C-alpha positions as CSV (number, residue, x, y, z in Angstrom):
1,I,-3.9,7.9,15.1
2,R,-7.3,7.0,13.9
3,E,-6.9,7.6,10.2
4,P,-3.3,7.0,9.1
5,D,-4.0,7.7,5.5
6,R,-4.7,11.3,6.5
7,V,-1.3,11.6,8.2
8,D,1.9,12.7,6.3
9,P,4.6,10.3,7.5
10,A,7.4,12.8,6.8
11,K,5.7,15.5,8.9
12,L,5.0,13.0,11.7
13,K,8.6,11.9,11.7
14,S,9.8,15.5,11.8
15,F,7.4,16.3,14.7
16,L,8.6,13.3,16.7
17,G,12.2,14.3,16.0
18,D,11.7,17.7,17.6
19,F,11.3,15.8,20.9
20,G,14.1,13.3,20.3
21,L,11.5,10.6,19.6
22,V,11.1,7.9,16.9
23,F,8.0,6.1,15.7
24,S,8.2,2.4,16.7
25,I,4.8,0.8,16.0
26,F,1.3,1.6,14.8
27,A,-1.4,0.4,17.1
28,T,-4.5,-0.5,14.9
29,G,-7.1,-0.8,17.7
30,L,-8.7,2.6,17.4
31,T,-8.9,2.4,13.6
32,A,-10.3,-1.1,13.8
33,K,-13.0,-0.2,16.2
34,T,-14.1,3.1,14.5
35,A,-14.0,1.6,11.0
36,G,-15.5,-1.8,12.0
37,L,-12.6,-3.8,10.8
38,S,-12.1,-7.5,11.5
39,L,-9.5,-9.9,10.0
40,A,-11.7,-12.8,11.3
41,S,-15.0,-11.7,9.7
42,T,-16.9,-14.3,7.8
43,E,-18.4,-11.6,5.6
44,E,-15.8,-11.8,2.8
45,G,-16.2,-8.2,1.7
46,R,-15.5,-6.9,5.3
47,R,-12.6,-9.3,5.7
48,K,-11.0,-8.3,2.4
49,E,-11.4,-4.6,3.3
50,S,-9.8,-5.2,6.7
51,V,-6.9,-7.0,4.9
52,R,-6.6,-4.1,2.5
53,R,-6.4,-1.6,5.3
54,A,-3.9,-3.7,7.1
55,R,-1.6,-3.6,4.1
56,G,-2.0,0.1,4.0
57,F,-1.0,0.3,7.7
58,L,2.2,-1.6,6.8
59,A,3.0,0.9,4.0
60,F,2.4,3.8,6.5
61,A,4.6,2.2,9.2
62,R,7.4,1.5,6.7
63,E,7.6,5.2,5.9
64,L,8.3,5.8,9.6
65,G,10.7,2.9,10.1
66,G,8.3,1.1,12.4
67,G,5.8,-1.8,12.4
68,V,2.1,-2.6,12.9
69,V,0.5,-4.4,15.8
70,A,-2.9,-6.2,15.3
71,G,-4.8,-6.6,18.6
72,Y,-8.5,-5.7,18.3
73,L,-8.0,-5.8,14.5
74,K,-7.9,-9.6,14.8
75,A,-11.6,-10.1,15.5
76,A,-14.7,-8.3,16.8
77,A,-16.7,-9.3,19.8
78,G,-18.4,-12.7,19.3
79,E,-16.2,-13.8,16.4
80,N,-14.9,-16.9,18.2
81,S,-16.2,-19.8,16.0
82,P,-13.9,-22.2,14.2
83,A,-15.0,-20.4,11.0
84,H,-13.8,-17.1,12.3
85,R,-10.5,-18.6,13.4
86,E,-9.9,-19.9,9.9
87,K,-10.8,-16.6,8.3
88,L,-8.3,-14.9,10.7
89,K,-5.6,-17.3,9.6
90,E,-6.5,-16.6,6.0
91,S,-6.2,-12.9,6.5
92,I,-2.8,-13.2,8.2
93,A,-1.7,-15.3,5.2
94,D,-2.9,-12.5,2.9
95,I,-1.0,-9.9,4.9
96,A,2.3,-11.7,5.7
97,P,3.8,-11.5,2.1
98,E,3.2,-7.7,2.1
99,A,5.0,-7.4,5.5
100,Q,7.9,-9.4,4.0
101,R,7.9,-7.4,0.8
102,L,8.0,-4.1,2.7
103,E,10.4,-5.5,5.4
104,T,8.0,-4.1,8.0
105,P,7.0,-6.1,11.1
106,F,3.4,-7.3,11.4
107,V,2.8,-8.2,15.1
108,V,-0.2,-10.1,16.4
109,E,-0.9,-9.3,20.1
110,A,-2.1,-11.9,22.5
111,I,-5.1,-10.3,24.3
112,N,-7.1,-11.9,27.1
113,R,-10.4,-13.7,26.5
114,F,-12.5,-10.9,28.1
115,E,-11.2,-8.4,25.5
116,S,-10.6,-10.4,22.4
117,P,-12.4,-13.6,21.1
118,L,-9.3,-15.0,19.4
119,G,-5.6,-15.1,20.1
120,N,-5.7,-15.0,23.9
121,G,-2.6,-16.8,25.2
122,L,0.8,-16.9,23.6
123,D,0.3,-20.5,22.4
124,D,-3.1,-19.7,20.8
125,T,-1.7,-16.5,19.2
126,W,1.4,-18.3,17.9
127,D,-0.9,-21.0,16.3
128,L,-2.5,-18.2,14.3
129,V,0.7,-16.9,12.8
130,R,3.0,-19.9,12.8
131,E,2.4,-21.1,9.3
132,Q,3.2,-17.6,7.9
133,A,6.2,-16.9,10.2
134,Q,8.3,-19.9,11.1
135,D,7.1,-22.4,8.6
136,R,7.6,-20.0,5.7
137,G,10.7,-18.4,7.0
138,N,9.1,-15.0,7.1
139,P,11.1,-12.9,9.7
140,W,8.5,-10.0,9.6
141,V,5.6,-11.8,11.4
142,H,5.6,-12.0,15.2
143,I,3.5,-12.2,18.3
144,L,3.4,-9.7,21.1
145,P,3.3,-10.6,24.8
146,D,1.8,-8.3,27.4
147,T,2.2,-9.0,31.1
148,W,-1.4,-7.9,31.9
149,H,-2.9,-10.3,29.4
150,M,-0.4,-13.1,30.3
151,N,-1.3,-12.7,34.0
152,I,-4.9,-13.7,33.0
153,E,-4.2,-16.3,30.3
154,E,-1.0,-18.1,31.2
155,S,-0.7,-20.7,34.0
156,N,3.0,-20.1,34.0
157,M,4.1,-16.7,32.5
158,E,7.8,-17.5,32.7
159,A,7.4,-20.8,30.9
160,A,5.3,-19.2,28.2
161,M,8.0,-16.5,27.6
162,I,10.7,-19.2,27.4
163,R,8.5,-21.4,25.1
164,H,8.1,-18.5,22.7
165,R,11.5,-16.9,22.8
166,G,12.6,-15.6,19.5
167,R,9.0,-15.1,18.4
168,F,8.5,-11.6,19.7
169,I,10.4,-8.3,19.0
170,G,8.3,-6.2,21.4
171,F,7.1,-6.7,25.0
172,H,4.5,-4.8,26.9
173,L,4.8,-4.2,30.7
174,S,1.7,-3.6,32.7
175,D,0.9,-4.6,36.2
176,N,-1.8,-7.1,37.3
177,N,-4.3,-4.3,38.0
178,R,-3.6,-2.7,34.5
179,F,-1.7,0.2,36.0
180,L,1.9,0.9,35.4
181,P,4.6,-1.5,36.8
182,G,5.1,-0.9,40.5
183,F,1.4,-0.2,41.2
184,G,0.4,-3.9,41.5
185,A,1.6,-7.3,42.4
186,L,3.6,-8.6,39.5
187,D,7.3,-9.3,40.0
188,F,8.9,-7.3,37.2
189,K,12.4,-8.1,38.5
190,R,11.7,-11.7,37.7
191,I,10.0,-10.9,34.4
192,V,12.9,-8.7,33.2
193,G,15.3,-11.4,34.5
194,V,13.6,-13.9,32.2
195,L,13.9,-11.6,29.2
196,D,17.6,-11.0,30.0
197,A,18.2,-14.8,30.3
198,L,16.6,-15.3,26.9
199,G,18.9,-12.8,25.4
200,Y,16.0,-10.5,24.5
201,T,17.1,-7.3,22.7
202,G,13.8,-6.0,21.4
203,R,11.7,-3.1,22.6
204,V,10.0,-2.9,26.0
205,A,6.9,-0.7,26.2
206,L,4.7,0.5,29.1
207,E,1.0,0.1,28.4
208,A,-1.4,0.8,31.2
209,N,-4.2,2.9,32.7
210,I,-3.5,6.0,34.7
211,K,-4.2,6.0,38.4
212,T,-3.3,9.5,39.5
213,S,-1.8,11.5,36.6
214,F,0.3,10.6,33.7
215,A,3.4,12.4,35.0
216,E,3.1,11.2,38.6
217,D,2.4,7.6,37.6
218,V,5.3,7.5,35.1
219,R,7.7,9.0,37.7
220,K,6.7,6.5,40.3
221,S,6.8,3.5,37.9
222,M,10.2,4.5,36.4
223,G,11.5,4.9,39.9
224,Y,10.6,1.3,40.5
225,L,11.7,0.0,37.0
226,A,14.9,1.9,36.5
227,P,17.1,-0.1,38.9
228,I,15.6,-3.4,37.6
229,L,16.3,-2.5,34.0
230,K,19.8,-1.3,34.9
231,K,20.3,-4.4,37.1
232,E,21.5,-2.2,39.9
233,E,19.5,-4.3,42.4
234,W,20.9,-7.6,41.1
């Protein structure tokens, strides 16, 4: 969805319901890129407009019972100076109260350094939101781990997951080559085992590129993941 303000939430909810689906989270990346949004912009007008749009995304997601994930919305290419970082923190501080008021999750995704200038590893991303989440008792601000990005940024993925337990309500599964789980080298039995040991009960999503075809890749990946998720192999 590139322009959520042009989408009727009730119609979208009804459409998804026809397929037994529910809306879970709005990914802001496409909108951010096409509209030139950046929560880290040092151009105050642009930053405030990005904050305004982010608040609108929260209102949109609330109507659908979901949340908002900020990945590329965090910062544009080259915005990696200390000043940009402070502006990003300021923007998150501006958005967090609205997430709490609407009781709608605002999730900041950790994205590797080659794709995002700020908020790369889990420690780095948590530092951006900590003052608005944990320190202020706001249960609606979180971080989002993704195994593809963690494989690049974390020296110990398992330790990072443990260190940030309770700070994420969603978790993205993607193999080390950015294809679906089972197409690369990551040990998802171990990764899911860590989530289980942490008592994780949030959502797990597959986010990856397509190698052969959507249907064929999903069929193969779920054939690999299903017994792991069901613990039939354990």
